[in-house]
N, C-alpha and C positions, 0 to 999 in steps of 0.2 A: 169432899176431901177441900180440906182448906189450902192446901198446897198446890193446886192445879196449875195456878198461873207459873209457878216455879217450874211445875211439871213439864210445861211446854218449852220454857225457856232453857231449862238445863237439861232435856232430855237427850239421851244418846240411842240411837236406833241400831236395833239388831234383828233383821228380818229373817224369819225361817218359814218354809215352807209347811203348813199344817195340813195333815191328811192327804197329802198328794202322793199318788202312786210312784213308784220309782220308774224312771226312764231309763231304757237300755243305753249303754255305752254308745256312742255315735261310732257308726262303720262306713266304710267308704261308699258311694253311691253306685248302685248296680249300672249295668251297659244300660246308656241313654236311648238304645234301639228296643229295650225290653220295657214295653210301656206298662203291663202288669207289675213287674217287679220294680219299678221306678214309682208306680202309685203307691205300693205296699211300702216303700221305703220313706217316702214323703210322710204318710200317715204315721207310720212307727217312730219316725224321729221328730214329730211336732206334737205340740198342744197347743190348743187353739188355732191351728194352721201357722205357727211360727215355728221354724226349724230351731231345734235345740242346738245352742253352739257347742263346739268342742270344748271338753273342760279345761283345756291348756289356754283357751282363748278366756283370760279372766275377764277384762272389762265387757266383752260382749255377753258372756255366760250372766255376769252380774246384773247386765241390764235385762237380760231373758228372765232371770229370776224374778227380779221385782216386778216386771212385767206381767208374768205368768201368776203370781201370788195375789191372794186375795186378802190374808191376814198377816200380820205382823207381832212381834214383841217390842213395845216402846218402853224402855228402860229410863229411869231417871233417879234422882235423889229426893227423899220423900221429907218435907217439912214436918210432916205430921209424926214421924218415926226418929227424929233427933237426926237426919240426915243418912238414914240406912238406904241402901239402894232398893229399887221397887221396878216391879215391871207388870205391865198388863198385856192382854191380847187385845188388839184393836184392828177394825176394818180398815183396809187403805186401797188406793188406787192410783197408779201414774199415768191413767189413760187406758184407751181401749188397749186389749191383750196384744195387738199387732203393732200399736202405735204409740206405746209407752213413751214418755218424756223422760222417765228416770227419777224424777222428784215425786215421793210419795205424798197424796193428800190425805187427810182425816177428817173425821167429823167428831171433835172433842169438846166436851163441856168446859167452859173456863170459870164457871161460878156456880154457886149454889149447889143445891143437891141434884141437879139433871144429869142424868147419864143418857147420851144419846145412844149407846149401845144397848141392844136388847137384853133386858136383865134374865129373860127366860133362857138365854144359852149362858148356862152355868160357867163360871169361870172362878178358879181359886189361885191365889199367890201365897206360897209357903216362904214365910221369911225367916232368916236364920243364918248360921255359920256353917261353912264346909268343914268337915273333919276327915282326915286321912284314916281309912280302916286298915289296921294290920294286915298285911297281904295273906299272912298264914293262918289267920283266926277264922273259927267257925262264922263269924259274921261276914267276913269277905267272901268265903264259900257261898254264904246264903246271897249275897249282894250279887254275884256273878251268876248265880242260878238264876235270880229274879231277872236280873236285867237281860239275860240270854232268852228266858222264855218270852218275854216281850219283844225282844231286838234281836232276833236269832242272827241276824247279819254280823253282829259285834264278835260272834265267836271266828269270824274269820279275819277280823282287821289285824294288821301286823303287828308282831310281837315287838318289834323295834321300836316302837311308838310307846312303849312302856305303859299302857293304861293300867290306871289302878283304881280301887272302888274307893269312892268316898261316901258319906251321908251327910245328910241336912241335919243338924241340931235345930228343930224348930224353935223358934221364939216368939214368933207371931203369925197370924193367919188373916187374910182378907178375901172374903168369899162374896160373891154377888149370884145368887141362884133364882131370884124372883125380883119382882117391884118392891120397893122399899129401902133400896140402898143395901151397903154390906151387911152380912149378919153377924152379930156378936157371937164370937166362938175362939174359946181358950184352947191352948194348947192340950191340957189334960183333957178336956171333951173330945177332942179330935181323936187323941190317942187312945182314949178308952171306948169310944163309940163301937156299938155291937155290929158286925157286918154279918 
């Protein structure tokens, strides 16, 4: 990608935890005199031996989340696609899980066709525009059903947040699934692939 230098300079960072199991909401610690209950509490409330902060403690929770994560999505403006937003999953670390410094460190290529990420770990970016789906349409009904099958917790999300179904009108596809760089793939080929 010829815009890699811009990729690093103009990047904005959105970190998400990928494939992590949900952690239970913190609860008050047990009686310190009960050693077994205290041990269970510490194990249940920790990941890599680091206590999970209360969700209300935003600064410490953010640092904990970065410290415990291994992957994130690095977003930028692509010079190859006329300034369109572009994101890619990347490996990062801010230090040891219990001693993170809060500043993510990456291994990124800055020129040529080199990609330090393992291409066998397939990744795809679908680029396009979001479009609101009519909430009373069959398409919205399908969208909700499809989302709830993969993300059952969404059914219980607060109605007061007014979640709506959007769809991505795909305009471009970037995929790496083996050595040799991104695979050429049109939107038409993608949408008409036999599954």
